[in-house]
N, C-alpha and C positions, 0 to 999 in steps of 0.2 A: 936400276943405278938412277935415270932419269926423273922417273915419276915418283921416286922416293924423295930426291932432294926438290922438287915440285910440291910434294906433300908438306915437308920443313918447311919449305919458304912461306906458302899460303897459310902454315899452322901459324909461325912466327910472327908473317906480318897481323894476323887476325888478332893474336891475345897482345901484340906490342901496339897495333893501331895508331901509328905516325899520324895520319892526316888527322883522326880524332885528338890527337895530343896539340896540335900545332894551336890551338887557342890558348891552352895551359902553357905553352912555351913563352908565347907572346905576353902574356901575363906575369911570368917568372921574369922574363928579361925588362920588363917596363921600363923605359929610360933607356937603355941600353943603343950603342951605336949598330950598325949594320955589322960592322967587324968585330965588334964585342960579342954581339950574338954569333957571329960563324965562329969565334973561338971558343965561345960557350958550348955550342953546339958540338964540334969537335971534341973537345976534351970530356964531354957526358958520354959520346961516341967510345972514344977510346978508354974508357971506365967500364962500360958496361958489356965490351969487349972482353976484356980481361976477367970479368966476372964472370961472364957467360961460357967462356974456354975453360977458366977453372973448375966451374961444375960438369963440363963435358967431359973432360979429360980426368977428374977425379970422382965422376959418379961410380963405377964400380967400387972405389973405395969406401965411399961414403957407405954404400950398400953395405958392404960386408962389414964394416965398425959397427953399424948400427942395427946390423941384421933384417935389413929392408929387403922383400923380395921385389922384384921389378915390376910383376905383375900387379902388386897390391899398390904400387907407386902411380900405375897407369889409371887404375879405378880411383884411388886418391887425387891423382891428378884430372883426371876426365872431371869428377865430383866439382873440384875445387876451379877448374877452369870453366865448367857450364854455369858458375853464380857469376863469373865473369862477362859470360856471353848472356845471361838473363839481363843484365843490367844495361849492356850496350843495345840489345833489341828493344828496352825501352829508352834509350837515348840518355842514360843516366851515366854517371861518373862511378866506375868500380871503387869502393872504397878500400879493395884491397890492391890495386894497381895504381892508384892514385892517392896523393898525399891528402890529409884531412885538410879543415880550415885555419886549423890553427896552425898545421907544418907548412902551409902557403904562406899566410902570415910572415910565419919567423923567417923564411926563406928567403921573402923581399927584403928585409933588413940584413941579410948576410952580403957580403962580395963576391962570391961564388956560389953559385946554385947549379954548378955542373955535374957533381957529384951525388948531392942531396938537394932538391926531390928528384932532380932529374935522370940522372943515371940509375938511381933506386930512390924510389920505386918504381917510377915513370917509365923507363926504358927495360931494365935489367930486374922487372919485380918479381914478385912469386910465381904469377902466373908463367911468366916468361920462362923462369928458372924450370918451374916443374914441368912445362913442355919439350924443353931442352934434353932434362933429364927421363922424362917419358920417352923421346924418340931414341935415346942412346940404346945399343943393343945390349943385351945380357953379359953377351960374351965378347970380346974386342973382333970387331967386324970392321976393317980398314975401310972398305968404301964406304960403310955408313956413316963412319965417323968422320971421313973426307966430305959424304954429301950434307953432312949437320954443319959442319964446318961453314962449307960454304954458303947452305943456307943463311946461318949467321951474319954471315960477311954481306950478304946482298940487302938483307932484311936492315940490317945497322947501316949501311950505305944509302936506302931509300929513307932510312928516318932521320939521317944526319942531312940530306936534299931537301925533304920533308920540313926539317925546321931553319936551312939555312935560308929557304925562299918562302917562310912563314908570312912574310908580310905582305908577299904576292898571293900567295892561296888564302887571307884573309881576305883580301881587296876582291878577289875571285869568286868565292865560296862566300854564301850565308849563313844563317844557321839553318835554314831548311836545309840547304846540300850537306852539310855536316852533319845533321842528325841521318840524314839516307845513308850517308858511308857508314857513319857509326852501327845504325841498324845494320847494314850488311856484313859490316865485319862480325856484327856479333850473332847474326844466323851462320856463316862461317864458322864461326869460333864453336857454337853448339854442335854444328856437325862432327867437328874435329873431336869434342869432348865427348861425344855420344859412341864413337870410332875409339876413341882410348878406353872406354871406362868396358867397350865390347871385347878386346882384344886382352884386356887384363882379366876379366871374367873368365874368357875361354882358356888364358894360360894358368889362370888357378883352379878352374874346376872344367877341366877337359873331358869328364866324363858326361857333362849336361851338353855338351857339342856333338857328342856319337851318337 
């Protein structure tokens, strides 16, 4: 239980990359007061929590409706997440997890950036959702579901504080330090992706593992 929970936290932290998203948060909230930034971060976290919990609880129903096999999802999710990891290893923004330049420009004109693009796709983006659904057990396992729930809460709490203290973090960390953190998250995420693909292949083709 504890080891699985740690695995969930590390996986979600790596794919959501809160520290790496601090500069983007600063850019999107340019001109905001510290109080406004805190409120924006809080709303983004609440929206992200609702989205991730919805996929956690409704994951099995989604599989059933679309005829999706959990092992196939793990393979697809692993490949998908490995693409994000590759960009992070090269200290590049993932176009899957981050908004495009036109979306950034549009978001600056809006009064509220907490839902889009902060909650979607920066925090609860496709990579994070794929990770949650891939970690969700095929059958209802209460302890595993609880571990994932706790993992989501822990990572979103860390994300909130990263955004809340974004100005302080940016003052203390330069671009080089940010790139180091980003590459480290990419390495961890690549390992998680390979593990997900391996688990999916083992589930779909058990004869290959015999």
